[in-house]
VOPAMI-993322 format. One record per residue (C-alpha): x, y, z. Coordinates in steps of 0.1 Angstrom, whole numbers, plus 5000, padded with zeros to 4 digits. Layout:
+------+-------+------+
! east ! north !   up !
+------+-------+------+
!    X !     Y !    Z !
...
+------+-------+------+
This chain:
+------+-------+------+
! east ! north !   up !
+------+-------+------+
! 1355 !  3725 ! 6741 !
! 1327 !  3725 ! 6766 !
! 1312 !  3758 ! 6753 !
! 1310 !  3743 ! 6718 !
! 1293 !  3711 ! 6731 !
! 1267 !  3732 ! 6749 !
! 1261 !  3754 ! 6718 !
! 1258 !  3723 ! 6696 !
! 1232 !  3707 ! 6719 !
! 1212 !  3740 ! 6720 !
! 1211 !  3742 ! 6682 !
! 1201 !  3706 ! 6679 !
! 1172 !  3711 ! 6704 !
! 1160 !  3741 ! 6684 !
! 1154 !  3718 ! 6654 !
! 1125 !  3701 ! 6672 !
! 1111 !  3731 ! 6690 !
! 1082 !  3751 ! 6675 !
! 1090 !  3785 ! 6662 !
! 1072 !  3802 ! 6691 !
! 1096 !  3785 ! 6715 !
! 1126 !  3798 ! 6696 !
! 1112 !  3834 ! 6696 !
! 1136 !  3855 ! 6716 !
! 1109 !  3882 ! 6718 !
! 1119 !  3903 ! 6689 !
! 1104 !  3935 ! 6703 !
! 1123 !  3931 ! 6736 !
! 1157 !  3930 ! 6721 !
! 1154 !  3947 ! 6687 !
! 1140 !  3978 ! 6670 !
! 1123 !  3976 ! 6636 !
! 1156 !  3984 ! 6618 !
! 1185 !  3967 ! 6602 !
! 1222 !  3969 ! 6612 !
! 1246 !  3964 ! 6583 !
! 1283 !  3960 ! 6588 !
! 1310 !  3957 ! 6562 !
! 1339 !  3935 ! 6571 !
! 1373 !  3926 ! 6556 !
! 1387 !  3891 ! 6559 !
! 1424 !  3888 ! 6552 !
! 1445 !  3857 ! 6550 !
! 1459 !  3827 ! 6531 !
! 1458 !  3789 ! 6535 !
! 1475 !  3791 ! 6569 !
! 1455 !  3817 ! 6587 !
! 1430 !  3845 ! 6584 !
! 1416 !  3874 ! 6605 !
! 1384 !  3895 ! 6602 !
! 1375 !  3930 ! 6613 !
! 1346 !  3954 ! 6609 !
! 1354 !  3981 ! 6584 !
! 1322 !  4002 ! 6589 !
! 1288 !  4001 ! 6606 !
! 1257 !  4013 ! 6588 !
! 1221 !  4019 ! 6597 !
! 1202 !  4003 ! 6568 !
! 1169 !  4014 ! 6583 !
! 1136 !  4008 ! 6564 !
! 1126 !  3981 ! 6588 !
! 1139 !  3946 ! 6595 !
! 1129 !  3923 ! 6566 !
! 1140 !  3890 ! 6580 !
! 1120 !  3866 ! 6602 !
! 1110 !  3879 ! 6637 !
! 1107 !  3844 ! 6651 !
! 1134 !  3822 ! 6635 !
! 1163 !  3844 ! 6646 !
! 1188 !  3817 ! 6656 !
! 1200 !  3795 ! 6627 !
! 1193 !  3758 ! 6634 !
! 1210 !  3746 ! 6602 !
! 1245 !  3734 ! 6607 !
! 1261 !  3743 ! 6574 !
! 1286 !  3768 ! 6560 !
! 1322 !  3774 ! 6570 !
! 1315 !  3805 ! 6591 !
! 1288 !  3819 ! 6614 !
! 1280 !  3853 ! 6628 !
! 1263 !  3856 ! 6662 !
! 1248 !  3885 ! 6680 !
! 1248 !  3881 ! 6718 !
! 1233 !  3902 ! 6746 !
! 1262 !  3919 ! 6762 !
! 1249 !  3915 ! 6798 !
! 1236 !  3879 ! 6797 !
! 1256 !  3864 ! 6768 !
! 1224 !  3850 ! 6753 !
! 1225 !  3844 ! 6716 !
! 1199 !  3867 ! 6700 !
! 1206 !  3861 ! 6663 !
! 1229 !  3839 ! 6642 !
! 1234 !  3829 ! 6606 !
! 1258 !  3805 ! 6590 !
! 1274 !  3813 ! 6557 !
! 1304 !  3806 ! 6534 !
! 1326 !  3830 ! 6515 !
! 1350 !  3832 ! 6486 !
! 1380 !  3833 ! 6510 !
! 1372 !  3796 ! 6519 !
! 1377 !  3787 ! 6482 !
! 1407 !  3810 ! 6477 !
! 1427 !  3794 ! 6505 !
! 1427 !  3761 ! 6487 !
! 1440 !  3775 ! 6454 !
! 1477 !  3777 ! 6445 !
! 1476 !  3815 ! 6449 !
! 1460 !  3811 ! 6483 !
! 1488 !  3788 ! 6495 !
! 1513 !  3815 ! 6485 !
! 1498 !  3850 ! 6490 !
! 1477 !  3869 ! 6516 !
! 1446 !  3885 ! 6502 !
! 1416 !  3905 ! 6514 !
! 1380 !  3896 ! 6509 !
! 1348 !  3917 ! 6516 !
! 1319 !  3905 ! 6536 !
! 1286 !  3923 ! 6544 !
! 1262 !  3912 ! 6570 !
! 1226 !  3923 ! 6578 !
! 1213 !  3918 ! 6613 !
! 1183 !  3931 ! 6632 !
! 1191 !  3964 ! 6650 !
! 1196 !  3958 ! 6687 !
! 1181 !  3981 ! 6714 !
! 1210 !  3978 ! 6737 !
! 1247 !  3967 ! 6739 !
! 1256 !  3934 ! 6723 !
! 1287 !  3916 ! 6712 !
! 1290 !  3903 ! 6676 !
! 1311 !  3871 ! 6672 !
! 1326 !  3860 ! 6639 !
! 1330 !  3822 ! 6641 !
! 1348 !  3797 ! 6620 !
! 1352 !  3760 ! 6620 !
! 1381 !  3744 ! 6639 !
! 1398 !  3712 ! 6627 !
! 1370 !  3692 ! 6641 !
! 1345 !  3713 ! 6621 !
! 1329 !  3728 ! 6653 !
! 1323 !  3766 ! 6654 !
! 1347 !  3786 ! 6676 !
! 1350 !  3824 ! 6681 !
! 1375 !  3840 ! 6658 !
! 1368 !  3877 ! 6665 !
! 1343 !  3892 ! 6689 !
! 1335 !  3929 ! 6687 !
! 1312 !  3951 ! 6710 !
! 1284 !  3971 ! 6695 !
! 1261 !  3996 ! 6713 !
! 1236 !  4014 ! 6692 !
! 1235 !  4042 ! 6717 !
! 1272 !  4049 ! 6713 !
! 1284 !  4036 ! 6680 !
! 1286 !  4061 ! 6652 !
! 1267 !  4048 ! 6622 !
! 1268 !  4056 ! 6585 !
! 1234 !  4057 ! 6568 !
! 1225 !  4038 ! 6536 !
! 1193 !  4050 ! 6520 !
! 1185 !  4042 ! 6483 !
! 1147 !  4041 ! 6485 !
! 1126 !  4039 ! 6453 !
! 1152 !  4023 ! 6430 !
! 1138 !  3988 ! 6430 !
! 1113 !  3971 ! 6408 !
! 1087 !  3949 ! 6424 !
! 1086 !  3918 ! 6402 !
! 1063 !  3896 ! 6423 !
! 1052 !  3903 ! 6458 !
! 1031 !  3880 ! 6480 !
! 1033 !  3895 ! 6514 !
! 1052 !  3912 ! 6542 !
! 1090 !  3908 ! 6538 !
! 1093 !  3894 ! 6574 !
! 1071 !  3865 ! 6564 !
! 1085 !  3857 ! 6529 !
! 1117 !  3847 ! 6512 !
! 1129 !  3880 ! 6497 !
! 1149 !  3876 ! 6466 !
! 1164 !  3905 ! 6447 !
! 1176 !  3901 ! 6411 !
! 1205 !  3925 ! 6405 !
! 1208 !  3933 ! 6368 !
! 1244 !  3940 ! 6357 !
! 1254 !  3954 ! 6323 !
! 1223 !  3973 ! 6313 !
! 1218 !  4009 ! 6301 !
! 1188 !  4031 ! 6298 !
! 1184 !  4021 ! 6262 !
! 1181 !  3984 ! 6274 !
! 1149 !  3991 ! 6295 !
! 1125 !  3970 ! 6274 !
! 1149 !  3941 ! 6273 !
! 1156 !  3944 ! 6310 !
! 1120 !  3938 ! 6318 !
! 1120 !  3907 ! 6296 !
! 1152 !  3894 ! 6313 !
! 1138 !  3901 ! 6348 !
! 1108 !  3881 ! 6339 !
! 1129 !  3853 ! 6325 !
! 1151 !  3850 ! 6356 !
! 1120 !  3852 ! 6379 !
! 1103 !  3823 ! 6361 !
! 1135 !  3803 ! 6361 !
! 1136 !  3806 ! 6400 !
! 1102 !  3788 ! 6401 !
! 1108 !  3764 ! 6373 !
! 1120 !  3735 ! 6396 !
! 1105 !  3718 ! 6426 !
! 1104 !  3724 ! 6455 !
! 1106 !  3762 ! 6446 !
! 1076 !  3759 ! 6422 !
! 1053 !  3747 ! 6450 !
! 1065 !  3775 ! 6473 !
! 1061 !  3804 ! 6449 !
! 1037 !  3823 ! 6471 !
! 1063 !  3821 ! 6499 !
! 1086 !  3845 ! 6479 !
! 1088 !  3881 ! 6471 !
! 1110 !  3890 ! 6441 !
! 1125 !  3924 ! 6434 !
! 1148 !  3938 ! 6407 !
! 1176 !  3963 ! 6411 !
! 1197 !  3975 ! 6381 !
! 1234 !  3980 ! 6391 !
! 1269 !  3972 ! 6381 !
! 1284 !  3951 ! 6409 !
! 1316 !  3941 ! 6391 !
! 1308 !  3904 ! 6385 !
! 1335 !  3889 ! 6363 !
! 1343 !  3856 ! 6346 !
! 1375 !  3835 ! 6353 !
! 1373 !  3836 ! 6391 !
! 1402 !  3816 ! 6405 !
! 1413 !  3807 ! 6370 !
! 1381 !  3789 ! 6360 !
! 1367 !  3804 ! 6328 !
! 1330 !  3797 ! 6336 !
! 1332 !  3808 ! 6372 !
! 1313 !  3842 ! 6373 !
! 1315 !  3860 ! 6406 !
! 1319 !  3894 ! 6423 !
! 1344 !  3903 ! 6450 !
! 1327 !  3937 ! 6455 !
! 1303 !  3929 ! 6484 !
! 1303 !  3965 ! 6497 !
! 1293 !  3979 ! 6464 !
! 1267 !  3952 ! 6459 !
! 1249 !  3961 ! 6491 !
! 1253 !  3998 ! 6485 !
! 1234 !  3993 ! 6453 !
! 1207 !  3972 ! 6470 !
! 1201 !  4000 ! 6495 !
! 1170 !  3992 ! 6516 !
! 1156 !  3965 ! 6492 !
! 1146 !  3934 ! 6512 !
! 1173 !  3908 ! 6504 !
! 1173 !  3875 ! 6521 !
! 1189 !  3861 ! 6490 !
! 1206 !  3878 ! 6460 !
! 1207 !  3867 ! 6424 !
! 1231 !  3886 ! 6401 !
! 1219 !  3885 ! 6364 !
! 1248 !  3894 ! 6341 !
! 1239 !  3908 ! 6307 !
! 1263 !  3885 ! 6288 !
! 1256 !  3855 ! 6266 !
! 1287 !  3836 ! 6277 !
! 1281 !  3804 ! 6297 !
! 1288 !  3809 ! 6333 !
! 1277 !  3814 ! 6369 !
! 1286 !  3808 ! 6405 !
! 1273 !  3810 ! 6441 !
! 1282 !  3812 ! 6478 !
! 1260 !  3799 ! 6506 !
! 1239 !  3828 ! 6521 !
! 1258 !  3854 ! 6500 !
! 1246 !  3854 ! 6464 !
! 1241 !  3834 ! 6432 !
! 1252 !  3845 ! 6397 !
! 1241 !  3836 ! 6362 !
! 1247 !  3850 ! 6328 !
! 1220 !  3851 ! 6301 !
! 1234 !  3821 ! 6283 !
! 1207 !  3798 ! 6268 !
! 1216 !  3773 ! 6296 !
! 1206 !  3799 ! 6323 !
! 1174 !  3778 ! 6328 !
! 1196 !  3751 ! 6343 !
! 1225 !  3772 ! 6356 !
! 1205 !  3795 ! 6379 !
! 1186 !  3767 ! 6397 !
! 1219 !  3749 ! 6403 !
! 1236 !  3780 ! 6416 !
! 1206 !  3789 ! 6437 !
! 1208 !  3754 ! 6452 !
! 1243 !  3765 ! 6465 !
! 1234 !  3799 ! 6478 !
! 1199 !  3791 ! 6492 !
! 1203 !  3755 ! 6504 !
! 1240 !  3752 ! 6510 !
! 1241 !  3722 ! 6487 !
! 1274 !  3708 ! 6474 !
! 1283 !  3701 ! 6438 !
! 1278 !  3665 ! 6430 !
! 1298 !  3663 ! 6397 !
! 1334 !  3652 ! 6393 !
! 1362 !  3675 ! 6382 !
! 1396 !  3664 ! 6394 !
! 1413 !  3693 ! 6376 !
! 1399 !  3718 ! 6401 !
! 1425 !  3732 ! 6425 !
! 1401 !  3723 ! 6454 !
! 1391 !  3689 ! 6440 !
! 1401 !  3670 ! 6472 !
! 1381 !  3694 ! 6494 !
! 1358 !  3666 ! 6508 !
! 1383 !  3638 ! 6510 !
! 1390 !  3644 ! 6547 !
! 1387 !  3625 ! 6580 !
! 1355 !  3645 ! 6588 !
! 1321 !  3642 ! 6573 !
! 1313 !  3670 ! 6548 !
! 1290 !  3697 ! 6561 !
! 1268 !  3698 ! 6530 !
! 1237 !  3675 ! 6533 !
! 1239 !  3660 ! 6498 !
! 1274 !  3644 ! 6498 !
! 1292 !  3621 ! 6521 !
! 1326 !  3605 ! 6525 !
! 1310 !  3578 ! 6548 !
! 1328 !  3591 ! 6579 !
! 1294 !  3598 ! 6595 !
! 1268 !  3588 ! 6570 !
! 1243 !  3580 ! 6597 !
! 1233 !  3617 ! 6599 !
! 1228 !  3621 ! 6562 !
! 1202 !  3604 ! 6540 !
! 1202 !  3567 ! 6551 !
! 1165 !  3571 ! 6561 !
! 1156 !  3577 ! 6524 !
! 1173 !  3546 ! 6510 !
! 1148 !  3518 ! 6503 !
! 1153 !  3485 ! 6520 !
! 1173 !  3461 ! 6499 !
! 1192 !  3488 ! 6480 !
! 1229 !  3479 ! 6478 !
! 1252 !  3503 ! 6496 !
! 1273 !  3516 ! 6478 !
! 1249 !  3516 ! 6449 !
! 1259 !  3505 ! 6414 !
! 1256 !  3533 ! 6388 !
! 1227 !  3530 ! 6364 !
! 1234 !  3552 ! 6333 !
! 1199 !  3542 ! 6319 !
! 1182 !  3566 ! 6343 !
! 1167 !  3593 ! 6321 !
! 1183 !  3628 ! 6322 !
! 1150 !  3643 ! 6335 !
! 1148 !  3619 ! 6364 !
! 1168 !  3613 ! 6396 !
! 1164 !  3575 ! 6399 !
! 1162 !  3557 ! 6432 !
! 1180 !  3571 ! 6463 !
! 1212 !  3553 ! 6471 !
! 1249 !  3558 ! 6477 !
! 1265 !  3566 ! 6444 !
! 1303 !  3571 ! 6442 !
! 1315 !  3602 ! 6425 !
! 1306 !  3637 ! 6440 !
! 1321 !  3668 ! 6454 !
! 1345 !  3670 ! 6424 !
! 1361 !  3636 ! 6433 !
! 1356 !  3604 ! 6413 !
! 1363 !  3582 ! 6443 !
! 1358 !  3584 ! 6480 !
! 1329 !  3609 ! 6480 !
! 1292 !  3598 ! 6474 !
! 1259 !  3614 ! 6463 !
! 1223 !  3604 ! 6469 !
! 1210 !  3598 ! 6434 !
! 1222 !  3589 ! 6399 !
! 1211 !  3623 ! 6386 !
! 1204 !  3656 ! 6403 !
! 1203 !  3694 ! 6397 !
! 1236 !  3696 ! 6416 !
! 1253 !  3671 ! 6393 !
! 1239 !  3673 ! 6357 !
! 1209 !  3697 ! 6358 !
! 1183 !  3670 ! 6365 !
! 1155 !  3677 ! 6390 !
! 1166 !  3683 ! 6426 !
! 1169 !  3648 ! 6442 !
! 1149 !  3640 ! 6474 !
! 1179 !  3648 ! 6496 !
! 1185 !  3682 ! 6481 !
! 1148 !  3689 ! 6481 !
! 1145 !  3681 ! 6518 !
! 1172 !  3706 ! 6527 !
! 1156 !  3733 ! 6506 !
! 1123 !  3726 ! 6524 !
! 1141 !  3731 ! 6557 !
! 1154 !  3765 ! 6546 !
! 1120 !  3778 ! 6537 !
! 1109 !  3776 ! 6574 !
! 1137 !  3801 ! 6583 !
! 1118 !  3828 ! 6565 !
! 1081 !  3820 ! 6565 !
! 1074 !  3808 ! 6601 !
+------+-------+------+
């Protein structure tokens, strides 16, 4: 469609423009406040629909960037856009994924309709806007799914104040200039307070244990909130998959805590975790949390794909399609030219033969290695080893995407 081509060109142009050129003059269009809206998405493998369940004034200021308002990273299965009602100008956008996208590829999703919660935080507009929920079409271009009007002067808003319940774990600056991460502690009682502090510290240090997060430590603020957000194991029949479906409750518990990214820390020693791009990451307190959390944060923060092979998963053929996968760290070679070819050294064979001799704490040379995205064949990864495959360091391709994401919050 012509509209989608124009939008794609605009987003591509924004990748090379300085932040100042992308500034839609925050103070002209927005107040120093946060609009929260809770949505329900209902559907199955054949179709889905989404609607707003309630509007909330989250108040306590806008904690996101005031210059990088339109998302230049083309990732995720969905996108939310705020447009000026009069001119149609895109004022704010963010791409994301959700649990529904995974559900629709499960056996249950092919049989039964189910509802999923979504919560979105946007800067509070000064005047009437339209909010578009977009999804990918068959060609993986974003198209409008549902568009709803919003006028802060007329819309009745609920209020969501939970001030003073957070713990500041490590703060380096103003929330609008930092990546704000909140660690949500589930499964603790008042008697666990000394241990909670230890576990907060452990998870905080794990966040910065791997590059490139270690070098960007001062670009982060980290907070703690203790709350039961109903995270459970055995999501979609996978024992280790630890997730929550209670997004409304999660954000109720966060209140006004700055939350660019959410990490749910579950007080359980069973191995497990999970993550959704731009929604949240989850990890238990298993001894492997030092590896699990960086891997899951790679999903939720960078939109990175799994690089391991697991043909038994119900969505194991997810990336064997006629279109190039959206994630930056896997390819089915449909359109590899826009992936990591520039990082492959001259003379490297493509595809690249596997080298099991690469040490587990190293990635090895960048190439095109078969076996990724759950599939043993037909899908390729950039390195022999990586955090997104077998808990090695983040490979150069994954690290490059993570570096790109930092600029959405710190510039």
